[in-house]
C-alpha positions as CSV (number, residue, x, y, z in Angstrom):
1,M,0.0,0.0,0.0
2,S,1.4,3.4,-1.0
3,D,2.0,6.2,1.5
4,T,-0.9,8.6,2.0
5,L,1.6,11.6,2.1
6,R,5.1,11.7,0.6
7,L,7.3,14.8,0.4
8,S,10.4,14.4,-1.7
9,G,13.1,17.0,-1.9
10,V,10.7,19.8,-1.0
11,T,12.3,23.3,-0.7
12,K,10.7,26.6,0.2
13,T,12.3,30.1,0.4
14,Y,10.5,33.3,1.2
15,N,11.6,36.5,-0.6
16,P,14.0,34.6,-2.8
17,G,16.8,36.6,-4.4
18,K,16.4,39.4,-1.8
19,P,18.5,40.4,1.2
20,T,15.5,39.4,3.3
21,A,15.3,35.8,1.8
22,V,14.6,33.1,4.4
23,E,15.2,29.5,3.4
24,V,12.7,27.6,5.4
25,L,12.6,24.1,3.9
26,R,15.8,22.7,2.4
27,G,15.1,19.4,0.7
28,V,12.5,17.9,3.0
29,D,11.8,14.1,2.7
30,L,9.0,12.4,4.7
31,A,6.3,9.9,4.3
32,V,3.1,9.1,6.4
33,A,1.4,5.8,5.8
34,P,-2.4,5.1,6.1
35,G,-3.3,4.6,9.8
36,E,0.0,6.2,11.0
37,V,0.2,9.1,13.4
38,V,3.5,11.1,13.1
39,A,4.6,13.9,15.4
40,L,6.5,16.9,14.0
41,V,8.5,18.8,16.6
42,A,10.6,22.0,16.2
43,P,11.0,25.3,17.9
44,S,8.8,28.2,16.9
45,G,9.8,29.8,13.7
46,A,11.5,26.6,12.4
47,G,9.0,26.1,9.6
48,K,6.5,23.6,10.9
49,S,3.5,25.6,9.7
50,T,5.1,26.1,6.3
51,L,5.7,22.4,6.0
52,L,2.1,21.6,6.9
53,H,0.8,24.2,4.4
54,V,2.9,22.7,1.6
55,A,1.8,19.2,2.5
56,G,-1.8,20.3,2.6
57,L,-1.6,22.1,-0.8
58,L,-2.2,25.5,0.8
59,D,1.2,26.5,-0.5
60,T,3.5,25.3,-3.3
61,P,7.1,24.3,-2.9
62,D,9.9,25.9,-4.9
63,A,11.1,22.5,-5.8
64,G,10.4,18.8,-5.0
65,Q,7.3,16.7,-5.0
66,V,4.2,16.5,-2.9
67,L,2.3,13.3,-3.4
68,L,-1.1,12.4,-1.9
69,D,-2.2,8.8,-2.4
70,G,0.5,8.4,-5.0
71,T,-0.5,11.4,-7.2
72,D,2.0,14.2,-7.7
73,M,0.1,17.3,-6.7
74,T,2.8,19.8,-7.5
75,R,2.1,19.5,-11.3
76,L,-1.7,19.8,-11.1
77,S,-3.6,22.9,-12.0
78,D,-4.8,25.2,-9.2
79,R,-8.3,23.9,-9.6
80,R,-7.3,20.3,-9.3
81,R,-5.2,21.1,-6.3
82,T,-8.1,22.8,-4.7
83,M,-10.3,19.8,-5.3
84,A,-7.7,17.4,-3.9
85,R,-7.3,19.6,-0.8
86,R,-11.1,19.5,-0.3
87,D,-11.4,15.8,-0.9
88,L,-8.2,14.4,0.7
89,V,-7.0,16.7,3.5
90,G,-8.4,17.8,6.9
91,F,-6.9,20.6,8.9
92,V,-6.9,21.3,12.6
93,Y,-5.3,24.5,14.0
94,Q,-4.3,25.8,17.4
95,F,-7.5,27.9,17.5
96,H,-10.7,26.1,16.7
97,H,-12.0,28.5,14.0
98,L,-15.6,27.3,14.5
99,L,-18.3,29.5,13.0
100,P,-19.8,31.3,16.0
101,E,-23.3,31.8,14.6
102,F,-23.8,28.0,14.1
103,T,-24.2,25.2,16.6
104,A,-21.5,22.5,17.1
105,L,-23.5,20.1,15.0
106,E,-24.0,22.7,12.2
107,N,-20.3,23.4,12.1
108,V,-19.6,19.7,11.4
109,V,-22.5,19.4,8.9
110,L,-21.7,22.5,6.8
111,P,-18.5,21.1,5.2
112,Q,-20.4,18.0,4.1
113,L,-23.2,20.0,2.6
114,A,-20.7,22.0,0.6
115,H,-19.3,18.7,-0.6
116,G,-22.8,17.6,-1.8
117,T,-23.7,15.2,1.0
118,P,-27.5,15.0,1.7
119,R,-28.4,16.8,5.0
120,A,-29.7,13.7,6.8
121,Q,-26.5,11.7,5.9
122,A,-24.3,14.7,7.0
123,E,-26.1,15.0,10.3
124,A,-25.8,11.3,11.0
125,R,-22.0,11.4,10.3
126,A,-21.5,14.5,12.4
127,L,-23.3,13.0,15.3
128,D,-21.3,9.8,15.0
129,L,-18.0,11.7,15.0
130,M,-19.1,13.8,17.9
131,D,-20.2,10.8,19.8
132,R,-16.8,9.2,19.4
133,V,-15.1,12.1,21.1
134,G,-17.7,12.7,23.8
135,V,-19.4,16.0,22.6
136,R,-22.6,14.6,21.1
137,N,-24.5,16.0,24.1
138,R,-23.2,19.5,23.1
139,A,-24.5,19.3,19.5
140,T,-27.0,22.1,19.9
141,H,-24.7,24.5,21.6
142,R,-22.8,27.3,19.9
143,P,-19.0,27.6,20.2
144,A,-19.2,30.3,22.8
145,E,-21.1,28.0,25.0
146,L,-18.5,25.2,24.8
147,S,-15.3,24.8,26.9
148,G,-11.9,25.1,25.1
149,G,-11.6,21.4,25.0
150,E,-15.1,20.9,23.7
151,Q,-14.4,23.5,21.0
152,Q,-11.3,21.7,19.8
153,R,-13.0,18.3,19.8
154,V,-15.7,19.7,17.6
155,A,-13.0,21.2,15.3
156,F,-11.5,17.7,15.0
157,C,-14.9,16.3,13.9
158,R,-15.3,19.1,11.4
159,A,-11.8,18.3,9.9
160,L,-12.8,14.7,9.5
161,A,-16.4,15.3,8.3
162,N,-15.7,14.6,4.7
163,A,-13.6,11.5,5.4
164,P,-10.2,12.9,4.3
165,R,-7.2,10.6,3.7
166,L,-4.8,12.9,5.5
167,L,-5.1,14.9,8.7
168,L,-2.7,17.8,9.3
169,A,-2.8,19.4,12.7
170,D,-0.8,22.5,13.8
171,E,-0.4,22.6,17.6
172,P,-3.9,21.3,18.1
173,T,-3.7,21.4,21.9
174,G,-1.5,24.5,22.2
175,N,-4.2,26.7,23.7
176,L,-5.3,24.2,26.4
177,D,-4.1,23.4,29.9
178,P,-2.2,20.2,30.4
179,A,-5.2,18.1,31.7
180,T,-7.5,19.3,29.0
181,S,-4.7,18.8,26.4
182,D,-4.4,15.1,27.4
183,R,-8.2,14.6,27.1
184,V,-8.4,16.4,23.7
185,F,-5.4,14.4,22.4
186,D,-7.0,11.2,23.5
187,A,-10.1,12.2,21.5
188,L,-8.0,13.0,18.4
189,M,-6.4,9.6,18.6
190,V,-9.8,7.9,18.9
191,L,-10.8,9.6,15.7
192,V,-7.6,8.8,13.8
193,R,-7.4,5.2,14.9
194,S,-11.1,4.5,14.2
195,T,-11.0,6.0,10.7
196,G,-7.5,4.7,9.6
197,L,-6.4,8.0,8.0
198,A,-2.8,9.2,8.1
199,A,-2.0,12.1,10.5
200,L,0.9,14.5,10.7
201,I,0.7,16.5,13.9
202,A,3.0,19.5,14.7
203,T,3.4,20.0,18.5
204,H,5.6,21.5,21.1
205,N,4.4,19.0,23.6
206,L,7.0,16.3,23.8
207,Q,4.9,14.1,26.0
208,L,2.1,14.0,23.5
209,A,4.6,13.5,20.7
210,A,6.0,10.4,22.4
211,R,2.6,8.8,22.3
212,M,2.5,8.9,18.5
213,D,3.8,6.2,16.2
214,R,6.9,8.2,15.2
215,V,8.5,11.5,16.1
216,L,10.2,13.7,13.4
217,R,12.2,16.9,14.0
218,L,12.5,19.8,11.7
219,D,16.1,20.9,12.0
220,A,17.7,23.6,9.8
221,G,15.2,23.0,7.0
222,H,15.5,19.2,7.0
223,V,13.2,16.6,8.6
224,V,15.1,14.0,10.7
225,P,14.1,11.3,13.2
226,A,13.8,12.8,16.7
């Protein structure tokens, strides 16, 4: 079975050719297999977010290849990259970014409706995901009525609503206290393990990183085993 995500020789420089040029990625190679949870650790400013944006087709590399499910995405048109990002990738960020005017359930349903899923089917999947992480009883509450941990668990469900093949998470527990962080991470692992998708999770929390299948470190623009 091929890797869900593979980066090969990926480079990225901001402001190239200028005195302010910053070489962030210098030939990154990494792979994440289906069902695998990989931690990415590095200090702030080392390029973790850039790497995730390139892997998730939000940004393009200067050189190298980004393959999702064996397809080289770097040579596709913008439209096809957008479709691939919509269909294959789920994102979770440090802040939940839930839509405040909608309930928790609606926040998980809306991406599915945009994808063409019938409402009844979308609601059933949303409730199933929310049940797996213990927030089904909060389905009718708006984000402001949820705790920080509940907000982030709903954000996880939204990221997985359209059954992506790859989950990318950028400091998903960074805004939470240690106890809540552990509970939210456990919920994330339940979702990942039960769906079998590949996950690349950037984190400063070395204790959480140690609970994943592998730990990689971004060092001077290269990815190496931690």
